[in-house]
C-alpha positions as CSV (number, residue, x, y, z in Angstrom):
1,M,-31.9,65.3,4.5
2,A,-29.2,62.7,2.9
3,R,-26.3,64.1,1.1
4,R,-25.5,63.2,-2.4
5,R,-22.6,61.5,-3.2
6,A,-20.8,64.3,-5.3
7,L,-20.4,63.6,-9.0
8,P,-16.7,63.6,-10.8
9,A,-16.6,66.5,-13.3
10,T,-16.1,64.4,-16.6
11,P,-19.0,63.5,-18.9
12,W,-20.7,60.2,-18.4
13,V,-22.9,58.1,-20.6
14,I,-25.5,55.8,-19.2
15,D,-26.4,52.3,-21.0
16,S,-30.0,52.0,-22.2
17,S,-30.5,49.5,-19.1
18,G,-29.9,52.4,-16.9
19,W,-32.1,54.6,-18.4
20,L,-34.6,51.7,-18.6
21,E,-34.3,51.2,-14.5
22,V,-35.1,55.0,-14.2
23,F,-37.8,55.7,-16.6
24,D,-39.4,52.1,-16.0
25,G,-39.4,52.3,-12.3
26,G,-36.8,49.7,-11.7
27,T,-35.8,48.0,-8.6
28,R,-32.0,49.3,-9.4
29,A,-33.1,52.7,-10.4
30,A,-31.1,54.6,-7.6
31,L,-28.3,53.4,-9.0
32,F,-28.8,55.7,-12.0
33,E,-30.5,58.7,-10.4
34,S,-27.6,60.7,-9.7
35,A,-26.2,60.4,-13.3
36,V,-29.5,61.0,-14.5
37,A,-30.3,63.9,-12.5
38,A,-27.4,65.9,-14.0
39,P,-28.3,66.1,-17.7
40,Q,-25.3,68.4,-18.2
41,Q,-22.7,65.7,-18.1
42,L,-24.4,63.4,-20.1
43,V,-23.6,62.2,-23.6
44,V,-26.4,60.1,-25.1
45,P,-25.5,57.9,-27.8
46,V,-28.2,57.7,-30.2
47,I,-28.5,54.3,-29.9
48,T,-29.9,54.4,-26.5
49,V,-32.5,56.8,-27.4
50,Y,-33.8,54.2,-30.0
51,E,-33.5,51.3,-27.8
52,V,-35.4,53.3,-24.6
53,Y,-38.0,54.7,-27.1
54,K,-38.7,51.3,-28.6
55,Y,-39.0,49.6,-25.0
56,L,-41.1,52.5,-23.4
57,A,-43.3,52.6,-26.4
58,R,-44.2,48.7,-26.3
59,V,-44.5,48.6,-22.6
60,K,-45.7,52.3,-21.2
61,G,-46.7,53.8,-25.0
62,A,-45.4,56.5,-27.1
63,E,-46.3,59.4,-24.7
64,S,-44.2,57.8,-21.8
65,A,-41.9,56.9,-24.3
66,T,-41.9,60.5,-26.0
67,R,-41.5,61.9,-22.3
68,A,-38.3,59.7,-21.8
69,V,-36.2,60.7,-24.9
70,L,-37.2,64.4,-24.3
71,Y,-35.5,64.2,-21.0
72,M,-32.9,62.2,-22.6
73,Q,-32.2,65.0,-25.0
74,R,-31.5,67.4,-22.5
75,G,-27.8,65.7,-22.6
76,R,-25.7,65.9,-25.8
77,V,-27.0,63.5,-28.1
78,V,-24.3,61.7,-30.3
79,D,-25.2,60.5,-33.9
80,I,-23.8,57.8,-35.3
81,D,-21.1,58.7,-38.1
82,S,-18.6,56.7,-40.2
83,A,-15.7,57.7,-37.6
84,L,-17.5,56.4,-34.5
85,A,-18.7,53.0,-36.2
86,L,-15.0,52.5,-37.2
87,S,-14.2,52.9,-33.5
88,A,-16.7,50.9,-32.6
89,A,-16.2,47.8,-35.0
90,G,-12.9,47.1,-33.2
91,N,-13.9,46.6,-29.8
92,G,-15.3,43.0,-29.7
93,L,-18.7,44.0,-28.0
94,P,-22.0,43.2,-29.8
95,M,-23.3,46.0,-32.1
96,A,-25.5,48.4,-29.9
97,N,-22.9,47.9,-27.1
98,S,-20.0,48.4,-29.4
99,L,-21.8,51.9,-30.4
100,I,-22.3,52.9,-26.8
101,Y,-18.9,52.0,-25.7
102,A,-17.3,53.7,-28.4
103,T,-19.2,56.8,-27.8
104,A,-18.0,57.3,-24.3
105,Q,-14.7,56.7,-25.2
106,V,-14.6,59.3,-28.0
107,Y,-15.9,61.8,-25.3
108,G,-14.0,60.7,-22.6
109,A,-16.9,59.6,-20.8
110,T,-17.3,56.9,-18.0
111,L,-20.0,54.3,-19.3
112,W,-22.4,53.7,-16.4
113,T,-24.0,49.9,-17.0
114,Q,-25.3,47.2,-15.1
115,D,-25.0,44.9,-18.4
116,A,-22.0,42.4,-18.0
117,H,-20.6,42.9,-21.4
118,F,-19.0,45.9,-20.2
119,Q,-17.2,44.4,-16.9
120,G,-14.0,45.3,-16.4
121,L,-13.4,47.6,-19.6
122,S,-11.9,50.8,-18.8
123,S,-13.9,54.1,-17.9
124,V,-16.8,51.9,-16.7
125,H,-18.9,52.2,-13.4
126,Y,-20.6,48.7,-13.8
127,F,-23.1,47.9,-11.1
128,A,-23.2,43.7,-11.0
129,K,-26.6,42.2,-10.8
130,P,-27.3,40.2,-8.1
């Protein structure tokens, strides 16, 4: 049996693209499975709940989307409040990405992503697309 790589004790945020790889059976799902498998470490920006549900409901149906969101809610779901919105406003990213990154920063989490918008930012575990 293969050994799983030990994960850090710090919390992490998974970008919507990572969640969708896992829930939609993407070719890069394995990159995010170890993070998804540890919901006690997850900080889940509410905007990722929205993005994942909206996509999966359209592509796989409401039942599949609901199951995904129920799993995501095993982590700590973070709502958008004015402090988070103001923190996000200054980081120069597009709105959804800005809120996701700000959530990771506020909670001292590492962001797991394959979205090039985050490449080179601090506390980001970036998986470049081929």
